[in-house]
SERO-4910 file (N, C-alpha, C, O; in steps of 0.05 Angstrom, whole numbers):
BEGIN
 pado doro    nc1    nc2    nc3   cac1   cac2   cac3    cc1    cc2    cc3    oc1    oc2    oc3
  Met    A  -1225   -647    676  -1229   -675    683  -1202   -687    691  -1183   -686    676
  Ser    A  -1200   -699    714  -1175   -710    724  -1171   -739    714  -1191   -754    711
  Gln    A  -1147   -746    711  -1140   -773    703  -1137   -790    728  -1136   -780    750
  Asn    A  -1135   -816    724  -1130   -834    746  -1104   -827    759  -1083   -826    746
  Pro    A  -1103   -822    785  -1078   -814    799  -1058   -837    799  -1066   -860    800
  Pro    A  -1032   -831    798  -1012   -852    799  -1014   -867    825  -1020   -855    846
  Ser    A  -1007   -893    824  -1010   -909    848   -992   -899    871   -999   -902    894
  Ala    A   -970   -886    864   -952   -876    885   -964   -854    901   -957   -849    924
  Ala    A   -984   -840    889   -997   -818    903  -1020   -827    921  -1031   -811    936
  Arg    A  -1028   -852    919  -1050   -862    935  -1042   -868    963  -1021   -881    967
  Pro    A  -1057   -861    983  -1049   -867   1010  -1050   -898   1015  -1066   -912   1003
  Ser    A  -1032   -907   1031  -1031   -936   1037  -1054   -943   1056  -1059   -929   1075
  Thr    A  -1067   -965   1050  -1090   -974   1066  -1088  -1004   1069  -1073  -1017   1055
  Asp    A  -1104  -1015   1087  -1106  -1043   1090  -1116  -1057   1064  -1106  -1077   1056
  Phe    A  -1136  -1044   1053  -1148  -1056   1029  -1162  -1034   1013  -1178  -1019   1024
  Ser    A  -1157  -1033    987  -1171  -1014    970  -1177  -1027    943  -1164  -1045    935
  Phe    A  -1198  -1016    930  -1206  -1027    904  -1219  -1004    889  -1228   -984    900
  Lys    A  -1220  -1008    862  -1231   -987    845  -1259   -995    835  -1263  -1018    828
  Val    A  -1277   -975    834  -1303   -980    824  -1308   -961    800  -1297   -940    798
  Leu    A  -1326   -970    782  -1334   -955    758  -1363   -958    755  -1375   -979    759
  Thr    A  -1377   -936    748  -1405   -937    741  -1409   -924    714  -1398   -903    708
  Val    A  -1425   -938    696  -1430   -927    670  -1458   -936    660  -1465   -960    662
  Asn    A  -1473   -918    649  -1497   -925    635  -1490   -932    607  -1480   -916    592
  Thr    A  -1494   -957    599  -1484   -967    573  -1501   -960    550  -1493   -964    527
  His    A  -1525   -948    555  -1543   -940    533  -1548   -963    514  -1551   -959    490
  Lys    A  -1549   -987    525  -1556  -1012    510  -1535  -1018    488  -1542  -1032    468
  Gly    A  -1511  -1007    491  -1490  -1012    471  -1490   -995    447  -1476  -1001    428
  Phe    A  -1505   -973    447  -1506   -955    424  -1495   -927    431  -1493   -920    454
  Thr    A  -1488   -912    410  -1480   -885    413  -1504   -869    423  -1527   -879    423
  Ala    A  -1499   -844    431  -1520   -828    444  -1546   -826    428  -1567   -827    441
  Leu    A  -1545   -824    402  -1570   -821    386  -1577   -848    373  -1592   -848    353
  Asn    A  -1566   -870    383  -1573   -897    373  -1565   -900    343  -1577   -917    329
  Arg    A  -1545   -886    334  -1537   -887    306  -1519   -911    300  -1518   -921    278
  Arg    A  -1504   -920    321  -1484   -940    316  -1481   -958    340  -1482   -949    363
  Phe    A  -1478   -984    335  -1474  -1004    357  -1444  -1005    363  -1428  -1012    345
  Ile    A  -1437   -998    387  -1408   -995    394  -1400  -1011    419  -1381  -1003    432
  Leu    A  -1415  -1032    425  -1408  -1047    449  -1379  -1057    450  -1367  -1056    471
  Pro    A  -1368  -1067    427  -1340  -1076    428  -1321  -1053    436  -1302  -1057    452
  Glu    A  -1326  -1029    426  -1310  -1006    434  -1314  -1000    464  -1295   -993    478
  Leu    A  -1338  -1001    473  -1344   -996    501  -1330  -1016    519  -1319  -1009    540
  Arg    A  -1329  -1041    511  -1315  -1062    527  -1285  -1054    530  -1274  -1057    552
  Glu    A  -1272  -1045    509  -1244  -1038    511  -1240  -1014    529  -1221  -1014    545
  Ala    A  -1258   -995    529  -1256   -972    546  -1260   -980    575  -1246   -970    593
  Val    A  -1280   -997    580  -1285  -1007    608  -1261  -1022    618  -1252  -1019    641
  Arg    A  -1250  -1039    601  -1226  -1054    609  -1203  -1036    617  -1188  -1041    637
  Ala    A  -1199  -1014    602  -1176   -996    606  -1177   -983    634  -1156   -974    644
  Val    A  -1200   -980    646  -1202   -968    672  -1191   -986    694  -1182   -976    715
  Ser    A  -1191  -1012    689  -1181  -1032    708  -1195  -1031    735  -1183  -1033    756
  Ala    A  -1222  -1028    734  -1238  -1028    758  -1241  -1056    768  -1241  -1075    753
  Asp    A  -1244  -1058    795  -1249  -1084    807  -1279  -1091    808  -1287  -1114    806
  Val    A  -1296  -1070    810  -1325  -1074    811  -1337  -1053    791  -1330  -1029    793
  Val    A  -1354  -1063    774  -1366  -1045    753  -1397  -1046    756  -1409  -1067    757
  Phe    A  -1408  -1023    757  -1438  -1020    758  -1447  -1011    731  -1438   -992    719
  Leu    A  -1466  -1026    720  -1476  -1021    693  -1506  -1015    694  -1521  -1029    708
  Gln    A  -1515   -995    679  -1544   -990    676  -1551   -991    647  -1534   -987    629
  Glu    A  -1576   -996    641  -1586   -999    614  -1568  -1018    598  -1560  -1013    575
  Val    A  -1563  -1041    610  -1547  -1062    596  -1566  -1082    584  -1585  -1091    598
  Gln    A  -1562  -1089    559  -1580  -1106    545  -1576  -1135    552  -1553  -1146    552
  Gly    A  -1598  -1149    559  -1597  -1177    563  -1599  -1192    536  -1582  -1209    530
  Thr    A  -1619  -1186    521  -1623  -1197    494  -1641  -1179    478  -1657  -1164    489
  His    A  -1638  -1180    452  -1656  -1165    434  -1655  -1179    407  -1635  -1176    392
  Met    A  -1675  -1194    400  -1675  -1210    376  -1674  -1194    351  -1660  -1202    332
  Arg    A  -1687  -1171    350  -1687  -1155    325  -1659  -1143    320  -1650  -1142    298
  His    A  -1647  -1133    341  -1620  -1122    338  -1600  -1144    330  -1582  -1138    314
  Ala    A  -1604  -1168    340  -1586  -1190    333  -1587  -1195    303  -1567  -1203    291
  Glu    A  -1610  -1191    291  -1613  -1195    262  -1603  -1172    245  -1595  -1175    222
  Arg    A  -1604  -1148    257  -1598  -1124    242  -1569  -1117    242  -1558  -1107    222
  Phe    A  -1555  -1121    264  -1527  -1113    267  -1508  -1137    265  -1510  -1156    280
  Thr    A  -1489  -1135    246  -1471  -1157    242  -1452  -1162    265  -1442  -1184    269
  Asn    A  -1446  -1141    280  -1427  -1143    303  -1442  -1147    329  -1430  -1144    351
  Trp    A  -1468  -1153    328  -1483  -1158    353  -1472  -1183    367  -1464  -1202    354
  Thr    A  -1470  -1182    393  -1458  -1204    408  -1479  -1226    414  -1502  -1220    420
  Glu    A  -1471  -1251    412  -1489  -1273    419  -1494  -1274    449  -1516  -1280    457
  Ala    A  -1474  -1267    465  -1477  -1268    494  -1492  -1243    503  -1491  -1222    490
  Pro    A  -1506  -1244    526  -1517  -1220    538  -1495  -1199    541  -1471  -1206    545
  His    A  -1502  -1174    539  -1481  -1153    539  -1465  -1153    565  -1441  -1147    564
  Tyr    A  -1477  -1159    587  -1461  -1159    612  -1440  -1181    612  -1418  -1178    623
  Glu    A  -1447  -1204    600  -1427  -1225    598  -1405  -1218    578  -1382  -1223    583
  Phe    A  -1413  -1205    556  -1393  -1196    536  -1374  -1176    549  -1350  -1177    544
  Leu    A  -1384  -1157    565  -1367  -1137    578  -1350  -1150    599  -1326  -1142    602
  Ala    A  -1361  -1169    614  -1345  -1182    635  -1322  -1198    623  -1300  -1197    633
  Asp    A  -1328  -1213    602  -1308  -1229    587  -1290  -1244    607  -1300  -1257    625
  Ser    A  -1264  -1243    604  -1246  -1257    622  -1235  -1240    644  -1219  -1249    661
  Ile    A  -1243  -1215    645  -1233  -1196    664  -1248  -1197    691  -1235  -1197    712
  Trp    A  -1274  -1199    689  -1291  -1201    713  -1304  -1228    714  -1325  -1232    701
  Pro    A  -1294  -1247    729  -1305  -1274    729  -1332  -1276    742  -1346  -1296    739
  Gln    A  -1340  -1256    758  -1365  -1257    772  -1383  -1234    761  -1374  -1212    756
  Phe    A  -1409  -1240    757  -1428  -1219    749  -1456  -1227    757  -1462  -1250    761
  Ala    A  -1472  -1206    760  -1500  -1210    767  -1517  -1190    750  -1508  -1168    744
  Tyr    A  -1540  -1199    742  -1557  -1183    724  -1585  -1181    736  -1596  -1201    746
  Gly    A  -1596  -1158    735  -1624  -1154    744  -1641  -1144    721  -1638  -1121    712
  Arg    A  -1658  -1160    711  -1675  -1153    688  -1697  -1134    697  -1713  -1140    715
  Asn    A  -1698  -1110    685  -1718  -1090    693  -1740  -1087    672  -1764  -1091    678
  Ala    A  -1732  -1080    647  -1751  -1075    626  -1753  -1099    607  -1733  -1108    597
  Val    A  -1777  -1110    603  -1782  -1133    586  -1801  -1124    564  -1821  -1112    569
  Tyr    A  -1794  -1131    539  -1810  -1124    516  -1810  -1147    496  -1795  -1167    500
  Pro    A  -1826  -1146    475  -1830  -1170    458  -1804  -1181    447  -1802  -1205    442
  His    A  -1784  -1164    442  -1759  -1174    429  -1736  -1177    447  -1714  -1184    438
  Gly    A  -1739  -1171    473  -1716  -1174    491  -1721  -1161    518  -1743  -1157    527
  His    A  -1698  -1154    532  -1700  -1142    558  -1673  -1129    564  -1653  -1135    553
  His    A  -1674  -1109    583  -1650  -1097    593  -1653  -1090    622  -1675  -1091    633
  Gly    A  -1631  -1083    635  -1632  -1077    664  -1605  -1068    674  -1590  -1055    660
  Asn    A  -1600  -1074    700  -1575  -1067    713  -1557  -1092    716  -1567  -1114    715
  Ala    A  -1531  -1087    718  -1513  -1109    723  -1489  -1100    740  -1482  -1076    739
  Val    A  -1477  -1118    754  -1452  -1113    769  -1432  -1134    760  -1438  -1158    761
  Leu    A  -1408  -1125    752  -1386  -1143    746  -1366  -1141    769  -1361  -1119    779
  Ser    A  -1355  -1164    777  -1337  -1164    800  -1314  -1183    797  -1316  -1204    786
  Lys    A  -1291  -1174    807  -1267  -1191    808  -1268  -1208    834  -1251  -1226    837
  Tyr    A  -1287  -1202    851  -1289  -1216    877  -1314  -1235    876  -1333  -1229    861
  Pro    A  -1313  -1257    890  -1336  -1275    890  -1362  -1262    899  -1363  -1248    919
  Ile    A  -1383  -1265    883  -1410  -1256    890  -1424  -1279    904  -1428  -1300    893
  Val    A  -1431  -1274    929  -1443  -1296    945  -1473  -1294    946  -1487  -1313    954
  His    A  -1484  -1271    938  -1513  -1267    938  -1520  -1244    920  -1505  -1224    920
  His    A  -1542  -1246    906  -1552  -1223    891  -1582  -1225    889  -1594  -1246    887
  Glu    A  -1595  -1201    888  -1624  -1199    886  -1631  -1174    872  -1620  -1153    877
  Asn    A  -1650  -1176    853  -1660  -1152    839  -1687  -1144    850  -1705  -1161    850
  Arg    A  -1689  -1119    859  -1714  -1110    871  -1728  -1092    851  -1717  -1071    842
  Asp    A  -1753  -1099    843  -1769  -1082    825  -1779  -1058    841  -1794  -1061    860
  Val    A  -1771  -1034    832  -1780  -1009    845  -1796   -992    825  -1797   -967    829
  Ser    A  -1807  -1004    805  -1823   -989    785  -1848   -978    800  -1861   -993    815
  Ile    A  -1855   -954    794  -1877   -941    807  -1903   -943    790  -1924   -947    801
  Gly    A  -1900   -941    764  -1923   -942    746  -1916   -931    719  -1896   -917    716
  Gly    A  -1933   -936    699  -1928   -926    673  -1907   -943    658  -1901   -966    667
  Pro    A  -1896   -933    636  -1877   -949    620  -1850   -953    632  -1836   -972    625
  Glu    A  -1841   -936    651  -1814   -938    662  -1812   -962    680  -1828   -965    699
  Arg    A  -1793   -979    675  -1788  -1002    693  -1760   -998    705  -1740   -996    691
  Arg    A  -1759   -998    732  -1735   -993    746  -1729  -1014    767  -1748  -1027    777
  Gly    A  -1703  -1017    774  -1696  -1037    793  -1672  -1030    809  -1656  -1012    801
  Leu    A  -1668  -1042    832  -1645  -1040    849  -1632  -1068    850  -1644  -1086    861
  Leu    A  -1608  -1070    840  -1594  -1096    840  -1575  -1096    864  -1555  -1081    865
  His    A  -1581  -1113    883  -1565  -1115    908  -1546  -1139    906  -1555  -1162    902
  Val    A  -1521  -1134    909  -1500  -1155    907  -1483  -1156    932  -1477  -1135    943
  Val    A  -1477  -1180    941  -1459  -1183    964  -1434  -1198    955  -1435  -1219    942
  Met    A  -1411  -1186    961  -1385  -1197    952  -1367  -1204    976  -1367  -1190    996
  Lys    A  -1353  -1226    973  -1333  -1234    993  -1305  -1232    981  -1300  -1243    960
  Val    A  -1288  -1217    995  -1261  -1213    985  -1243  -1234    997  -1240  -1236   1021
  Pro    A  -1229  -1250    980  -1211  -1270    990  -1189  -1258   1008  -1179  -1237   1002
  Gly    A  -1184  -1271   1030  -1164  -1261   1049  -1176  -1243   1070  -1162  -1234   1088
  Arg    A  -1202  -1236   1067  -1215  -1218   1086  -1240  -1232   1098  -1260  -1219   1103
  Glu    A  -1238  -1258   1101  -1261  -1274   1111  -1270  -1265   1139  -1293  -1269   1146
  Asp    A  -1251  -1253   1154  -1258  -1244   1181  -1271  -1216   1181  -1279  -1206   1203
  Lys    A  -1273  -1204   1158  -1284  -1177   1156  -1313  -1179   1144  -1320  -1199   1131
  Pro    A  -1329  -1158   1149  -1356  -1158   1137  -1355  -1159   1107  -1337  -1147   1095
  Gln    A  -1374  -1173   1095  -1375  -1174   1066  -1383  -1147   1054  -1395  -1131   1068
  Ile    A  -1375  -1143   1029  -1381  -1117   1016  -1408  -1119   1002  -1413  -1137    987
  His    A  -1425  -1099   1008  -1451  -1097    995  -1450  -1076    973  -1438  -1055    977
  Ala    A  -1463  -1081    950  -1464  -1062    929  -1492  -1062    917  -1504  -1083    914
  Ile    A  -1502  -1038    912  -1529  -1035    900  -1527  -1018    875  -1518   -995    876
  Cys    A  -1534  -1030    852  -1534  -1016    827  -1561  -1003    822  -1582  -1017    824
  Val    A  -1561   -977    816  -1585   -961    816  -1591   -949    789  -1572   -939    776
  His    A  -1616   -949    781  -1625   -933    758  -1653   -924    764  -1673   -939    764
  Leu    A  -1655   -898    771  -1680   -887    781  -1697   -874    758  -1687   -869    736
  Ser    A  -1721   -867    765  -1741   -857    746  -1734   -829    736  -1719   -814    749
  Leu    A  -1745   -822    713  -1743   -795    702  -1762   -776    717  -1758   -751    716
  Gln    A  -1782   -786    730  -1802   -770    743  -1794   -766    773  -1788   -785    787
  Glu    A  -1795   -741    781  -1785   -734    808  -1801   -748    830  -1789   -758    849
  Ala    A  -1827   -749    828  -1844   -761    848  -1837   -791    851  -1837   -802    873
  His    A  -1832   -804    828  -1825   -832    828  -1797   -836    840  -1793   -855    855
  Arg    A  -1779   -818    833  -1751   -820    844  -1752   -819    874  -1738   -834    888
  Arg    A  -1768   -801    885  -1769   -798    914  -1778   -824    928  -1767   -833    948
  Lys    A  -1799   -837    916  -1808   -862    927  -1787   -884    924  -1783   -900    942
  Gln    A  -1773   -884    902  -1752   -904    897  -1728   -900    916  -1716   -919    926
  Met    A  -1722   -875    922  -1700   -870    942  -1709   -879    970  -1693   -889    985
  Asp    A  -1734   -875    976  -1744   -886   1002  -1742   -916   1003  -1735   -928   1023
  Met    A  -1748   -929    980  -1746   -959    979  -1716   -967    982  -1710   -987    995
  Leu    A  -1698   -951    970  -1670   -957    972  -1661   -955   1001  -1647   -972   1011
  Cys    A  -1670   -934   1015  -1662   -930   1043  -1673   -953   1060  -1659   -963   1078
  Glu    A  -1697   -962   1054  -1709   -984   1069  -1693  -1010   1064  -1689  -1025   1082
  Met    A  -1685  -1014   1039  -1669  -1038   1033  -1643  -1037   1049  -1634  -1058   1059
  Val    A  -1630  -1014   1050  -1605  -1012   1065  -1609  -1018   1095  -1594  -1033   1107
  Arg    A  -1630  -1006   1106  -1635  -1009   1134  -1641  -1038   1142  -1634  -1047   1164
  Thr    A  -1655  -1053   1124  -1664  -1080   1131  -1646  -1102   1121  -1647  -1124   1132
  Glu    A  -1630  -1097   1100  -1615  -1118   1088  -1585  -1116   1089  -1570  -1134   1082
  Val    A  -1575  -1092   1097  -1546  -1088   1098  -1538  -1085   1128  -1547  -1067   1141
  Pro    A  -1520  -1102   1138  -1511  -1099   1166  -1499  -1071   1171  -1487  -1059   1153
  Asp    A  -1502  -1062   1195  -1493  -1035   1202  -1463  -1031   1197  -1454  -1009   1191
  Asp    A  -1447  -1052   1201  -1418  -1050   1199  -1407  -1057   1172  -1383  -1057   1168
  Ala    A  -1425  -1064   1153  -1415  -1074   1127  -1408  -1050   1108  -1423  -1031   1107
  Pro    A  -1386  -1053   1093  -1380  -1032   1073  -1402  -1033   1052  -1411  -1055   1043
  Leu    A  -1412  -1010   1043  -1434  -1008   1025  -1427   -988   1002  -1419   -966   1008
  Leu    A  -1432   -997    978  -1429   -980    954  -1456   -978    941  -1469   -999    937
  Val    A  -1465   -954    933  -1490   -951    918  -1483   -933    895  -1474   -910    899
  Ala    A  -1486   -943    870  -1477   -927    847  -1496   -932    824  -1510   -952    822
  Gly    A  -1495   -912    806  -1511   -915    782  -1522   -888    772  -1512   -867    778
  Asp    A  -1544   -890    756  -1557   -867    744  -1581   -860    761  -1601   -874    761
  Phe    A  -1579   -838    775  -1600   -829    794  -1620   -811    780  -1642   -806    791
  Asn    A  -1614   -800    757  -1631   -781    744  -1640   -758    762  -1661   -747    759
  Asp    A  -1623   -752    781  -1630   -733    803  -1619   -705    796  -1600   -696    809
  Trp    A  -1630   -693    776  -1619   -667    767  -1623   -645    788  -1610   -624    787
  Arg    A  -1642   -648    807  -1646   -629    828  -1627   -633    852  -1626   -617    871
  Arg    A  -1613   -655    852  -1593   -662    872  -1606   -666    900  -1594   -657    920
  Asn    A  -1629   -678    901  -1642   -683    926  -1632   -709    939  -1635   -712    963
  Ala    A  -1619   -726    924  -1611   -752    934  -1591   -750    957  -1591   -766    975
  His    A  -1573   -730    956  -1552   -728    976  -1564   -726   1004  -1556   -741   1022
  Arg    A  -1584   -709   1007  -1596   -705   1033  -1613   -730   1041  -1611   -739   1064
  Ile    A  -1628   -740   1022  -1646   -763   1028  -1630   -788   1036  -1637   -801   1055
  Leu    A  -1609   -794   1021  -1594   -818   1026  -1576   -816   1050  -1570   -836   1064
  Glu    A  -1566   -792   1056  -1550   -789   1080  -1568   -792   1105  -1560   -805   1124
  Lys    A  -1591   -780   1105  -1609   -781   1127  -1621   -809   1130  -1624   -819   1153
  Gly    A  -1629   -822   1108  -1644   -847   1109  -1626   -872   1110  -1635   -893   1119
  Ala    A  -1601   -869   1101  -1584   -893   1099  -1555   -888   1107  -1539   -907   1105
  Gly    A  -1548   -864   1115  -1520   -858   1123  -1501   -858   1100  -1477   -863   1104
  Leu    A  -1510   -853   1075  -1493   -854   1052  -1482   -827   1045  -1495   -806   1049
  His    A  -1457   -826   1035  -1444   -801   1027  -1434   -804    998  -1423   -825    991
  Glu    A  -1438   -783    982  -1429   -784    954  -1400   -778    952  -1390   -759    965
  Val    A  -1385   -793    936  -1356   -791    936  -1345   -765    925  -1326   -754    935
  Phe    A  -1358   -754    904  -1349   -729    893  -1356   -705    912  -1340   -686    914
  Val    A  -1379   -707    925  -1386   -686    944  -1366   -686    967  -1357   -664    976
  Arg    A  -1358   -710    976  -1338   -711    998  -1311   -700    989  -1297   -687   1005
  Ala    A  -1304   -705    964  -1277   -698    955  -1275   -669    945  -1255   -655    949
  Thr    A  -1297   -659    931  -1295   -633    918  -1317   -614    926  -1316   -590    918
  Gly    A  -1337   -623    942  -1358   -606    950  -1383   -606    932  -1403   -594    939
  Lys    A  -1381   -620    910  -1404   -623    892  -1402   -648    875  -1380   -657    870
  Ser    A  -1425   -659    867  -1425   -683    851  -1416   -676    822  -1417   -652    814
  Ala    A  -1408   -696    807  -1396   -692    781  -1418   -689    759  -1439   -701    761
  Arg    A  -1412   -672    739  -1430   -669    717  -1425   -692    697  -1402   -697    689
  Thr    A  -1446   -705    689  -1443   -729    673  -1461   -730    648  -1458   -748    631
  Phe    A  -1480   -712    646  -1500   -714    624  -1505   -687    612  -1508   -667    626
  Pro    A  -1506   -686    585  -1499   -707    565  -1469   -710    563  -1454   -692    570
  Ala    A  -1460   -733    555  -1432   -740    557  -1414   -721    541  -1392   -716    550
  Arg    A  -1423   -711    518  -1406   -694    502  -1401   -667    515  -1379   -656    514
  Phe    A  -1422   -656    528  -1419   -630    542  -1435   -632    568  -1457   -622    570
  Pro    A  -1423   -645    588  -1438   -651    613  -1447   -626    627  -1432   -608    632
  Val    A  -1473   -626    634  -1485   -604    649  -1498   -614    674  -1495   -602    696
  Leu    A  -1513   -636    672  -1528   -646    695  -1512   -667    711  -1496   -682    700
  Gln    A  -1517   -667    737  -1503   -685    755  -1521   -710    761  -1533   -712    783
  Leu    A  -1522   -728    742  -1542   -750    744  -1531   -776    755  -1545   -791    768
  Asp    A  -1505   -780    751  -1493   -806    759  -1477   -802    785  -1464   -781    789
  Arg    A  -1478   -822    802  -1467   -819    829  -1453   -844    839  -1459   -866    829
  Ile    A  -1435   -841    858  -1425   -863    874  -1427   -855    903  -1414   -836    912
  Tyr    A  -1443   -870    918  -1446   -865    947  -1433   -888    963  -1432   -911    953
  Val    A  -1423   -882    986  -1410   -902   1003  -1418   -899   1032  -1427   -878   1041
  Arg    A  -1416   -921   1047  -1419   -921   1076  -1399   -941   1087  -1394   -962   1075
  Asn    A  -1387   -934   1110  -1366   -951   1122  -1343   -955   1103  -1332   -977   1101
  Ala    A  -1335   -934   1089  -1312   -936   1070  -1300   -908   1067  -1314   -888   1071
  Arg    A  -1275   -907   1060  -1261   -882   1054  -1257   -880   1024  -1256   -901   1010
  Val    A  -1256   -856   1014  -1254   -852    985  -1228   -838    979  -1220   -818    991
  His    A  -1214   -848    958  -1190   -835    948  -1195   -827    919  -1203   -843    902
  Ala    A  -1190   -802    914  -1189   -792    886  -1211   -801    868  -1205   -816    849
  Pro    A  -1236   -794    872  -1256   -799    852  -1250   -783    827  -1240   -761    829
  Phe    A  -1257   -794    804  -1250   -780    779  -1270   -786    757  -1281   -808    755
  Val    A  -1275   -766    740  -1290   -769    715  -1271   -779    694  -1249   -770    692
  Leu    A  -1280   -798    678  -1263   -809    657  -1259   -788    635  -1276   -771    631
  Pro    A  -1236   -789    620  -1231   -770    599  -1253   -769    578  -1265   -790    572
  Arg    A  -1258   -746    567  -1280   -743    548  -1276   -762    524  -1296   -773    514
  Lys    A  -1252   -766    515  -1247   -785    493  -1235   -810    505  -1216   -808    521
  Pro    A  -1245   -834    498  -1266   -839    478  -1294   -840    489  -1313   -845    474
  Trp    A  -1298   -833    515  -1323   -839    528  -1346   -823    517  -1369   -832    518
  Ser    A  -1341   -799    506  -1363   -781    498  -1380   -793    475  -1403   -784    471
  His    A  -1369   -812    460  -1386   -824    439  -1394   -853    446  -1406   -867    429
  Leu    A  -1387   -862    470  -1394   -890    477  -1420   -892    492  -1431   -914    495
  Ser    A  -1431   -870    501  -1456   -870    516  -1466   -841    517  -1452   -822    510
  Asp    A  -1491   -837    526  -1501   -810    531  -1494   -800    559  -1498   -777    565
  His    A  -1483   -818    576  -1474   -810    603  -1444   -813    604  -1433   -833    594
  Ala    A  -1431   -795    618  -1403   -798    624  -1400   -817    648  -1415   -815    667
  Pro    A  -1381   -835    648  -1377   -854    670  -1362   -840    693  -1349   -820    689
  Leu    A  -1364   -852    717  -1350   -843    740  -1334   -866    752  -1342   -889    750
  Ala    A  -1312   -859    765  -1296   -880    779  -1285   -868    804  -1283   -844    808
  Ala    A  -1278   -886    822  -1266   -878    848  -1251   -902    860  -1259   -925    856
  Glu    A  -1231   -896    875  -1218   -917    891  -1229   -916    919  -1230   -895    932
  Ile    A  -1237   -939    929  -1250   -942    955  -1231   -957    973  -1220   -977    966
  Ala    A  -1228   -946    998  -1211   -959   1017  -1228   -968   1041  -1246   -954   1050
  Leu    A  -1221   -992   1051  -1235  -1003   1075  -1215  -1005   1098  -1223  -1014   1120
***
């Protein structure tokens, strides 16, 4: 696993920023034995990402609030954003008697629009695509940055339909010249998304571009499956990297991914 490359080694560009994607597992360790959201916040902060994609982030849970003394009063995405990311958007996907969870995007850049698209196919799984549009100060003459936070189904047939919905969203809602980031938990253990998203939306996965294959992220302690991805369009990628196993291996069941994106 490679570390974040030193800034001196990064090619000079007009504008670059760092992105991070992590499945937060609702703030618990992999087997739900311990609530570790405060530790997760410190780890997320240490990456110094400009844009953070979160999946399975808890909005609220009344029973957990009563059970755990270190439970946060604020929604988890607000707690993680804290003073580092002044802008955030949340898309509620799963709703149950005691609370809800979904996807979120944290941003250091102004979010000018966001929309959560329900792409649930059926059954108990509730899934969504959170589409965020960001405006970078000083680049008002450039196209705005579009970002879509993804968490797809465990069932392959459902995933295929959801990827088709994602491609349709890109074709109809993202300008052809706009920089686009699509990141999150694809649950795509067969690695079909690369072909589908390239053909249907012109997206390229950053690890595939850099190393020839996507990164192994699940399970976090001994990653075998390539479930988490960062795709881009109208952008260049510098040094995508998997975060060090410690402390991340006990902070979620998925290993996070990060990359520097250049426009």
